C-alpha distance (Angstrom), angle and dihedral (degrees) to the residues before:
residue distance angle dihedral
M1 . . .
K2 3.78 . .
R3 3.79 119.3 .
Y4 3.78 100.9 -132.1
Y5 3.78 126.4 48.8
V6 3.80 115.1 -167.9
L7 3.79 122.4 -167.4
N8 3.83 115.3 -169.0
H9 3.74 116.8 -169.2
H10 3.76 123.5 -168.5
G11 3.80 141.5 149.1
A12 3.77 93.4 -75.3
G13 3.83 95.7 49.4
I14 3.82 137.6 -90.8
D15 3.77 133.3 -39.2
L16 3.85 124.5 -165.1
L17 3.79 131.3 -156.6
Q18 3.79 127.7 -175.2
T19 3.76 115.5 -165.7
D20 3.85 143.4 149.1
D21 3.84 91.7 -140.5
V22 3.86 115.5 87.6
N23 3.78 92.1 -162.0
E24 3.83 90.9 55.0
A25 3.82 88.3 47.3
F26 3.84 92.6 56.0
D27 3.83 94.3 41.1
F28 3.81 89.0 54.8
A29 3.75 92.3 44.0
Y30 3.75 92.5 54.6
Q31 3.83 100.6 39.1
D32 3.83 96.8 98.4
I33 3.89 90.8 42.1
E34 3.82 89.5 52.9
H35 3.80 92.9 41.4
H36 3.86 91.8 55.4
Q37 3.81 91.6 40.7
V38 3.80 92.6 -125.8
N39 3.77 111.8 -162.9
T40 3.79 104.8 -117.6
A41 3.79 124.0 -172.4
V42 3.89 90.4 -119.0
S43 3.77 133.4 16.1
I44 3.78 117.3 -68.9
P45 3.86 93.4 -122.0
A46 3.83 89.2 53.8
L47 3.80 90.9 46.8
K48 3.82 91.3 51.1
Q49 3.79 91.7 49.7
F50 3.80 93.1 49.6
Q51 3.78 93.5 44.6
K52 3.81 92.8 50.9
G53 3.83 86.9 61.2
E54 3.76 90.4 46.5
L55 3.83 89.9 51.5
V56 3.72 90.3 56.3
K57 3.79 91.8 53.8
T58 3.83 99.4 42.6
G59 3.78 108.7 22.2
T60 3.80 93.6 -129.1
K61 3.77 138.9 57.6
T62 3.84 126.8 -166.6
M63 3.80 128.8 -177.6
S64 3.81 132.1 170.2
Y65 3.76 136.7 178.9
E66 3.81 127.5 -166.5
I67 3.78 109.3 -133.0
A68 3.82 124.4 -168.7
N69 3.79 112.5 -112.6
L70 3.88 89.7 4.9
G71 3.76 104.6 63.1
T72 3.77 116.9 -148.5
L73 3.79 124.1 -3.6
G74 3.74 116.8 -173.3
F75 3.85 149.0 115.4
T76 3.72 145.7 -139.8
I77 3.79 120.8 -144.7
T78 3.82 117.4 -165.4
D79 3.76 125.6 -168.3
T80 3.76 101.7 -147.0
F81 3.86 91.2 -168.1
F82 3.83 92.6 54.7
N83 3.81 98.4 116.3
I84 3.78 96.3 43.1
A85 3.78 91.1 43.8
N86 3.84 88.4 55.5
L87 3.83 88.6 52.2
A88 3.80 90.4 49.6
R89 3.81 90.7 50.6
K90 3.79 91.5 48.9
A91 3.80 91.5 48.3
A92 3.88 91.4 49.6
V93 3.85 91.3 51.0
G94 3.81 91.9 46.0
L95 3.78 96.0 46.3
F96 3.80 102.2 35.3
E97 3.78 113.6 23.2
E98 3.78 117.5 115.0
V99 3.80 109.9 171.3
G100 3.81 109.9 -119.3
E101 3.80 91.8 11.6
I102 3.83 110.5 51.5
E103 3.85 115.6 10.6
F104 3.77 137.1 173.3
D105 3.76 138.2 -157.8
K106 3.72 90.0 -117.8
D107 3.88 95.7 -159.6
A108 3.74 101.6 36.7
A109 3.85 113.9 18.3
P110 3.79 106.9 143.9
V111 3.84 114.0 -107.9
K112 3.79 122.0 -158.9
T113 3.83 132.2 -173.9
T114 3.85 121.3 -118.0
D115 3.72 134.2 -177.6
E116 3.82 88.8 -98.1
G117 3.80 97.4 42.5
W118 3.83 125.0 -81.8
K119 3.70 145.6 -14.4
V120 3.84 123.7 -153.1
Q121 3.81 125.3 -160.7
C122 3.81 115.9 -116.3
W123 3.72 138.3 170.9
V124 3.83 119.6 -122.3
W125 3.81 121.6 -160.3
V126 3.86 114.7 -125.6
S127 3.76 115.7 -171.3
A128 3.80 121.1 -135.8
E129 3.79 89.5 -120.5
S130 3.79 95.2 54.9
A131 3.82 90.2 48.4
G132 3.79 93.8 46.3
M133 3.79 90.9 -117.2
E134 3.80 101.9 118.5
D135 3.80 96.6 106.6
L136 3.81 100.8 44.7
D137 3.82 119.9 139.2
E138 3.80 122.7 -137.6
D139 3.80 93.1 -100.2
A140 3.76 95.4 59.2
D141 3.91 112.9 132.4
E142 3.81 107.2 -98.8
D143 3.76 94.3 -146.9
N144 3.81 91.6 55.1
V145 3.76 91.3 46.2
E146 3.82 91.3 51.6
A147 3.85 90.0 48.0
G148 3.79 90.7 50.7
Y149 3.83 92.1 53.7
I150 3.75 91.9 46.1
A151 3.82 91.1 49.8
A152 3.85 90.0 50.8
A153 3.86 94.8 49.6
D154 3.79 110.0 114.1
H155 3.74 135.8 164.4
P156 3.88 128.7 150.2
L157 3.76 96.0 -126.5
I158 3.87 104.0 26.9
T159 3.83 123.2 83.8
F160 3.78 122.4 -150.2
E161 3.78 106.5 -156.4
D162 3.80 114.8 149.9
A163 3.76 88.3 4.8
V164 3.81 126.2 175.7
A165 3.77 130.2 -167.1
S166 3.78 125.3 -130.2
L167 3.79 106.2 -145.6
G168 3.75 119.7 -161.7
D169 3.80 139.6 157.8
E170 3.83 94.6 -75.2
P171 3.88 120.4 90.7
G172 3.82 95.1 -102.1
A173 3.76 140.1 34.9
F174 3.77 143.0 -127.1
V175 3.81 113.0 -116.3
S176 3.76 122.0 -159.4
G177 3.75 120.0 -119.8
W178 3.76 144.0 154.0
V179 3.82 128.5 -102.0
P180 3.88 112.6 -152.7
L181 3.82 121.2 -138.8
T182 3.75 130.9 178.6
D183 3.81 120.8 -138.1
E184 3.81 87.3 -111.7
E185 3.78 92.2 54.6
V186 3.79 90.7 51.0
S187 3.80 94.5 47.6
D188 3.86 91.8 44.7
Y189 3.76 91.1 51.0
D190 3.81 90.1 48.0
R191 3.78 93.3 49.8
D192 3.86 92.4 46.4
N193 3.81 93.6 48.7
C194 3.87 105.3 30.9
A195 3.80 91.2 92.7
S196 3.80 93.6 55.5
W197 3.95 90.5 46.4
A198 3.80 89.4 53.2
R199 3.79 93.0 56.5
């Protein structure tokens, strides 16, 4: 079963796409809207980015536009893994979170499928000292600083592919990574904690 179902509705009927790629899902969803140059309140790339975040939180996203001579153009995207992805996110937070060291966006951390189960995005603290960044001046190139923190990120269980660094005022940075979870770890965590969630 594919993760994302996209239903496009337009004057000529309905088109369906099933895919595991969220970017492909949104590109398909917006193809008629872009083709007919529908006037949207904000740019379509910005809409897609915002709606990806909304999809993580709600499991479904629907948009429609009334177009003269065409009728309604719109789409519905459904994340068929929404409920289990939420469980994987909760399990990752419960098993791995250490405030100030490993943190998660508890409501919207991206969750991806893997051959073994799941991976959940987290943020790992990297100190300025461990990254060799303790004596930087204010004019240091931000891209090089970010690359330095990413290169210094290290954890025995967390992977750092496509990582970004969140630079702030503190001497250090949070670097994005991925926590792996098996299906068994997620179901065990759910079983062990469902009683407390029901209270």
